C-alpha positions in Angstrom: -29.3 -4.1 -17.4 -25.8 -2.8 -16.8 -24.5 -6.2 -15.8 -26.0 -7.6 -19.1 -24.2 -5.0 -21.2 -21.0 -5.6 -19.4 -21.3 -9.4 -19.8 -22.1 -8.9 -23.5 -19.0 -6.7 -24.0 -16.9 -9.3 -22.2 -18.2 -12.1 -24.4 -17.6 -10.1 -27.6 -14.0 -9.5 -26.5 -13.5 -13.1 -25.5 -14.5 -14.5 -28.9 -11.8 -12.4 -30.7 -8.7 -14.1 -31.8 -5.8 -14.1 -29.3 -3.6 -11.9 -31.5 -6.4 -9.3 -31.8 -6.8 -9.1 -28.0 -3.0 -8.8 -27.6 -2.9 -6.1 -30.2 -5.7 -4.2 -28.5 -4.0 -4.5 -25.1 -0.7 -3.3 -26.7 -2.4 -0.3 -28.2 -4.1 0.6 -24.8 -0.8 0.2 -23.0 1.0 2.3 -25.6 -1.6 5.1 -25.4 -1.4 5.0 -21.6 2.4 5.3 -21.7 2.3 8.2 -24.1 -0.2 10.1 -22.0 1.2 8.9 -18.6 2.5 12.4 -17.7 -0.9 14.0 -18.1 -2.8 11.1 -16.7 -0.7 11.2 -13.5 -1.1 15.0 -13.3 -4.9 14.6 -13.5 -4.7 11.9 -10.8 -2.7 14.1 -8.4 -5.1 17.1 -9.0 -8.1 14.8 -8.4 -6.5 13.6 -5.1 -5.7 17.1 -4.0 -9.3 18.2 -4.8 -10.9 15.0 -3.6 -14.1 16.5 -2.3 -14.8 18.0 -5.7 -13.8 14.7 -7.3 -16.3 12.8 -5.2 -19.0 15.3 -6.0 -18.3 15.1 -9.7 -18.3 11.3 -9.5 -21.7 11.3 -7.7 -23.1 13.7 -10.2 -21.9 11.5 -13.1 -23.4 8.4 -11.3 -26.7 10.2 -10.9 -26.9 11.0 -14.6 -25.9 7.4 -15.4 -28.7 6.1 -13.1 -31.5 8.1 -14.8 -32.3 5.6 -17.5 -31.9 2.7 -15.0 -34.5 3.7 -12.4 -33.0 6.8 -10.8 -32.4 7.0 -7.1 -33.5 3.5 -6.2 -30.9 2.0 -8.6 -28.2 4.4 -7.5 -28.9 3.7 -3.8 -28.8 -0.1 -4.4 -25.6 0.3 -6.5 -23.8 2.4 -3.8 -25.1 0.2 -1.0 -23.7 -3.0 -2.5 -20.3 -1.5 -2.8 -20.1 0.6 0.4 -21.7 -1.8 2.8 -18.5 -3.5 3.8 -16.6 -0.2 4.1 -18.5 1.0 7.2 -16.2 -0.8 9.8 -12.9 0.2 8.2 -14.0 3.8 7.7 -15.3 4.1 11.3 -12.2 2.4 12.6 -10.0 5.1 10.9 -12.3 7.9 12.2 -12.3 6.6 15.7 -8.5 6.2 15.7 -8.2 9.9 14.5 -10.5 11.0 17.3 -8.4 9.1 19.9 -5.3 10.6 18.3 -6.8 14.0 18.8 -7.3 13.4 22.5 -3.7 12.3 22.8 -2.6 15.5 21.1 -4.8 17.6 23.4 -3.8 16.1 26.7 -0.1 15.7 26.1 0.6 19.4 25.7 2.5 21.3 28.5 0.3 24.4 28.1 -2.8 22.3 28.5 -1.4 20.7 31.6 -0.5 24.1 33.1 -4.0 25.5 32.4 -5.7 22.5 34.0 -3.5 22.8 37.1 -4.6 26.4 37.4 -8.3 25.4 37.1 -8.6 27.1 33.6 -10.6 24.2 32.1 -12.1 26.3 29.2 -8.8 27.8 28.3 -7.2 24.3 28.4 -9.9 22.9 26.0 -9.5 25.9 23.7 -5.7 25.4 23.5 -6.1 21.7 23.0 -8.6 22.1 20.2 -6.3 24.6 18.6 -3.4 22.2 18.7 -5.5 19.5 17.2 -6.7 21.8 14.4 -3.2 22.9 13.6 -1.8 19.3 13.7 -4.5 17.7 11.6 -4.5 20.7 9.3 -0.8 20.2 8.7 -1.3 16.4 8.3 -4.0 17.0 5.7 -1.9 19.6 3.8 1.2 17.4 3.8 -0.9 14.5 2.4 -3.2 16.2 0.0 -1.9 19.7 -0.5 -3.8 23.0 0.0 -7.0 22.9 -2.2 -6.9 26.7 -2.6 -3.3 26.6 -3.7 -4.1 23.9 -6.2 -7.0 25.9 -7.7 -4.8 29.0 -7.8 -2.1 27.0 -9.5 -4.5 25.7 -12.2 -5.5 29.3 -12.9 -1.9 30.4 -13.2 -1.1 27.5 -15.5 -4.1 28.3 -17.7 -2.8 31.9 -17.7 0.3 30.8 -19.5 2.8 30.0 -16.7 3.1 26.3 -17.7 2.6 23.4 -15.3 5.3 24.2 -12.8 2.8 26.0 -10.4 0.6 22.9 -10.4 3.6 20.6 -9.8 4.5 22.7 -6.7 0.9 22.6 -5.5 0.4 18.8 -5.9 3.6 17.8 -4.0 1.4 16.5 -1.1 -0.6 14.1 -3.2 2.6 13.0 -5.0 4.3 12.2 -1.6 1.3 10.3 -0.5 1.4 8.1 -3.6 5.1 7.6 -3.3 4.7 6.5 0.3 2.0 4.1 -0.7 4.1 2.2 -3.2 6.1 0.0 -0.8 2.9 -0.3 1.4 1.0 -1.8 -1.6 3.6 -4.3 -2.4 4.4 -5.3 1.2 0.7 -5.5 2.0 0.1 -7.8 -1.0 3.0 -10.0 0.2 1.4 -10.5 3.6 -2.1 -10.9 2.2 -1.0 -13.6 -0.2 0.6 -15.5 2.7 -2.7 -15.1 4.7 -4.6 -16.6 1.8 -2.3 -19.7 2.0 -2.8 -19.9 5.8 0.7 -18.6 6.4 1.7 -15.6 8.6 4.7 -14.0 6.8 6.1 -11.6 9.4 9.4 -11.6 7.5 8.4 -9.0 4.9 10.8 -6.4 6.4 13.8 -8.7 5.8 12.6 -9.6 2.4 12.2 -5.9 1.5 15.8 -5.4 2.5 17.1 -8.3 0.5 15.2 -7.2 -2.6 16.5 -3.6 -2.1 20.1 -4.7 -1.8 19.9 -7.1 -4.8 18.3 -4.5 -7.1 20.9 -1.8 -6.1 23.8 -4.3 -6.6 22.6 -5.0 -10.2 22.0 -1.3 -10.6 25.6 -0.3 -10.1 27.4 -3.4 -11.2 26.3 -3.3 -14.8 27.2 -0.2 -16.7 26.7 0.6 -20.3 23.4 -1.4 -20.6 20.4 0.3 -22.1 17.5 1.1 -19.7 15.2 -1.4 -21.5 17.6 -4.2 -20.4 19.2 -2.8 -17.2 16.0 -1.7 -15.4 14.0 -5.0 -15.9 17.1 -6.9 -14.9 17.4 -5.0 -11.6 13.7 -5.4 -10.9 13.7 -9.1 -11.5 16.9 -9.6 -9.4 15.3 -7.8 -6.5 12.1 -9.8 -6.7 13.9 -13.1 -7.0 16.1 -12.2 -4.0 13.1 -11.5 -1.8 11.4 -14.6 -3.0 14.3 -16.9 -2.4 14.9 -15.4 1.1 11.2 -16.0 2.0 11.1 -19.5 0.5 13.5 -20.6 3.2 10.7 -20.3 5.7 8.3 -22.1 3.3 10.7 -25.0 2.8 11.2 -25.3 6.6 7.5 -25.3 7.1 6.9 -27.9 4.4 9.8 -30.3 5.4 10.1 -29.9 9.1 6.8 -28.3 10.2 8.7 -25.3 11.6 6.2 -22.5 12.1 6.7 -19.6 9.6 6.1 -17.0 12.3 9.2 -18.1 14.1 11.4 -18.7 11.1 10.5 -15.4 9.3 11.2 -13.4 12.5 14.6 -15.1 12.8 15.2 -14.5 9.1 14.5 -10.8 9.7 17.3 -10.6 12.2 19.7 -12.6 9.9 18.9 -10.2 7.0 19.5 -7.1 9.3 22.9 -8.3 10.4 23.8 -9.5 6.9 22.9 -6.1 5.5 25.0 -4.4 8.1 28.1 -6.5 7.2 27.6 -6.0 3.5 27.1 -2.2 3.7 30.0 -1.6 6.1 32.2 -4.1 4.3 32.2 -5.5 0.7 29.6 -3.0 -0.7 30.8 0.1 1.1 31.6 2.8 -1.6 33.5 5.2 0.7 35.1 4.1 3.9 33.2 5.1 7.0 29.9 5.8 5.2 28.3 2.3 5.3 26.7 3.0 2.0 26.8 1.6 -1.5 27.7 3.6 -4.6 24.9 5.1 -6.7 23.2 3.0 -9.2 23.6 3.8 -12.9 21.0 6.2 -14.4 19.8 3.3 -16.7 18.5 1.5 -13.6 16.5 4.4 -12.3 12.7 4.0 -12.1 11.7 7.1 -14.2 9.6 9.8 -12.7 6.4 10.9 -14.4 6.9 14.7 -13.8 9.6 17.2 -13.0 10.7 18.2 -9.5 9.2 18.6 -6.9 6.8 15.7 -7.9 8.6 12.5 -7.0 6.0 9.9 -8.2 7.8 7.3 -10.3 6.9 4.2 -12.3 7.1 2.1 -9.2 3.5 3.2 -8.6 2.4 1.6 -11.8 4.5 -1.5 -11.0 2.7 -1.8 -7.6 -0.8 -1.4 -9.2 0.1 -4.0 -11.8 1.3 -6.4 -9.1 -2.0 -6.0 -7.3 -3.9 -6.8 -10.6 -1.7 -9.8 -11.2 -2.0 -11.0 -7.6 -5.8 -10.8 -7.8 -5.8 -12.6 -11.1 -3.5 -15.3 -9.8 -5.5 -15.9 -6.6 -9.0 -15.9 -8.1 -8.6 -16.9 -11.8 -5.9 -19.6 -11.9 -5.7 -23.2 -10.7 -2.6 -22.5 -8.6 -4.4 -19.7 -6.9 -7.3 -21.9 -6.2 -5.0 -24.6 -4.7 -3.3 -21.9 -2.6 -6.6 -20.7 -1.2 -7.8 -24.2 -0.6 -4.7 -25.0 1.4 -5.2 -21.8 3.4 -8.8 -22.7 4.2 -8.2 -26.4 5.1 -4.9 -28.1 4.4 -6.2 -31.5 5.4 -9.0 -31.3 2.9 -6.6 -30.0 0.3 -4.2 -32.9 0.9 -7.2 -35.3 0.6 -8.1 -33.7 -2.7 -4.6 -34.4 -4.1 -3.0 -31.0 -3.6 0.6 -31.0 -2.5 0.4 -28.9 0.7 4.2 -28.7 1.1 4.8 -27.4 -2.5 2.0 -24.9 -2.0 3.6 -23.6 1.1 6.9 -23.1 -0.6 5.3 -21.5 -3.7 3.2 -19.2 -1.5 6.2 -18.0 0.5 8.3 -17.5 -2.6 5.6 -15.4 -4.3 5.0 -13.5 -1.1 8.8 -12.8 -0.8 8.8 -11.7 -4.5 6.2 -9.1 -3.8 8.0 -7.9 -0.7 11.3 -7.8 -2.6 9.6 -5.5 -5.2 8.8 -3.1 -2.4 12.5 -2.8 -1.8 13.2 -2.6 -5.5 10.9 0.5 -5.8 12.6 2.2 -2.9 16.1 1.5 -4.1 15.6 2.2 -7.8 13.0 4.9 -7.5 13.9 6.9 -4.4 17.3 6.4 -2.7 19.3 5.0 -5.7 21.6 3.3 -3.2 21.5 1.4 0.1 22.7 3.0 3.3 22.9 1.6 6.9 19.6 2.0 8.6 17.6 1.9 5.3 14.8 -0.1 6.9 11.6 2.0 7.3 9.2 -0.5 8.9 7.1 -1.2 5.8 7.2 -4.9 6.3 5.7 -4.8 9.8 3.1 -2.2 8.8 2.1 -4.6 6.0 0.5 -6.9 8.5 -1.9 -4.1 9.4 -2.6 -3.5 5.7 -3.5 -7.1 5.0 -5.9 -7.0 7.9 -7.4 -3.7 6.9 -7.8 -4.8 3.3 -9.2 -8.3 4.4 -6.4 -10.0 2.4 -7.9 -8.9 -0.9 -5.7 -7.1 -3.4 -8.1 -4.2 -3.9 -8.6 -3.8 -0.2 -4.8 -3.8 0.3 -4.3 -1.1 -2.3 -6.9 1.1 -0.6 -5.4 0.5 2.9 -1.9 1.2 1.5 -3.0 4.5 0.1 -4.5 5.4 3.5 -1.3 4.6 5.3 0.7 6.4 2.6 -1.4 9.5 3.3 -0.8 9.3 7.0 2.9 8.8 6.5 3.3 11.6 4.0 1.4 14.0 6.3 3.2 13.0 9.4 6.4 14.9 8.5 4.6 18.2 7.9 2.6 17.7 11.1 5.8 17.5 13.0 7.5 20.5 11.3 4.4 22.8 11.4 2.6 21.8 14.6 5.5 20.3 16.6 3.5 17.1 17.0 5.7 14.0 16.9 5.2 11.6 14.1 4.6 8.9 16.7 1.0 10.2 16.8 0.5 8.7 13.3 1.8 5.4 14.6 -0.7 5.5 17.4 -3.5 6.1 14.9 -2.2 3.2 12.7 -2.1 0.9 15.8 -5.6 1.8 16.8 -6.9 1.1 13.3 -5.3 -2.3 13.6 -7.0 -2.9 16.9 -10.4 -1.9 15.7 -10.1 -3.9 12.5 -9.0 -7.0 14.3 -11.8 -6.6 16.9 -14.7 -5.1 14.9 -17.0 -5.8 17.9 -15.6 -2.7 19.5 -16.7 -0.5 16.6 -20.1 -2.2 16.6 -20.5 -1.6 20.3 -19.5 2.1 20.0 -21.8 2.9 17.0 -24.5 0.4 18.0 -24.4 -1.6 14.7 -26.7 -4.6 14.4 -24.9 -7.9 14.9 -24.3 -9.9 11.8 -24.7 -13.6 11.7 -21.9 -15.4 13.6 -21.1 -17.6 10.7 -20.3 -14.6 8.5 -18.0 -13.0 11.1 -16.2 -16.2 11.6 -15.8 -16.6 7.8 -14.2 -13.1 7.6 -11.7 -13.8 10.4 -10.8 -17.4 9.3 -8.3 -16.2 6.7 -6.4 -14.2 9.4 -6.4 -16.9 12.1 -5.2 -19.8 9.9 -1.6 -18.6 9.9 -1.4 -19.1 13.7 -2.4 -22.7 13.5 0.0 -25.6 13.9 
């Protein structure tokens, strides 16, 4: 019944004239922009109070299911959408458990207690360290739920929204960290769909970052409505052109993109060092560019200390456009066909070489946008050592999200949460941030080898053909 209503609404919208649909879209976008401040504030509160948010969502779904059959319909609806999430969620849980064991048994006090035969005391100290570390990780990523509720009460009492802004800094930092992850993950996932393994996202991020900042400080006096889009486009094109070098070499010479993108990474690193300590250096000895003009800043939604900016919207829009391109356009179909079987695609009249170049260009554009968001939204300049490893983590995001834009967004938010909470975990609990990298690496291992999770939790084996179909998109990039 629900699907019929949705289909009917879609058909009614589809028969409207194009100008009417565009007008409706413009109105919706305008309303969203006008209410963006409050919509983002609600989003951050919902993230900080995510257990309550989940319960409210389930309650609303239960009410929605009453006229549709009640619990059987609700169970079927949830099962159809959560069935494929079991492996990723258990992978994350298992990685966190192993990370807890590493925290427990790498503490000097625990070692001393074990040497003295105080096993119970050692376990108590180890568990306390894990609780403190993961508690700090959670608070750094989501904030303190009690503080958020108290802040809401104070704001309702007439103190304005400033108490809420201080309380939701954790969710804000998580979303800020997820922005480059989303874009870099989309870049690698799009390459996977074309049968290409783009390991050069890190270099492409750097090229996009530098290009956007150059445009940001080179043009002064321009209005934001011109300057900001110009800087964004420049960064995206710079990343795309840099990546298309590997696509061109693959198409014309057969040079494998894994090798060429790795080499291009090193070239971009050295090129960036020369530029930042040479032609682009603002003050001698700093190896840093000058600040970009305010008209090139990606605006923030809310006041300090919330740092979430419009790059988050740009990343979500890129995910939507990428999904539409891959699954709703002829070019996207051709790209996926080449990724599945280039020989069959060539036999069907598709230019495999042009598809490789196009895929690498688009992948580089997405990676370049990740650098754009960092340069225009966070740092407002480029300094030596600006790389943060987002491009290499993006490989894990594409794997975790199964090369689907929606899955990549979810995986990127998870990695953003871990990265945002890692700093507080180190400052409060004294646990190094490398623990988070261990957790991320373990998640990759478990996602890449799901048989491990199935063996641990005794899942039933799925059909071999289905497993091979899921892994095909990841293995094609390694082929000749």
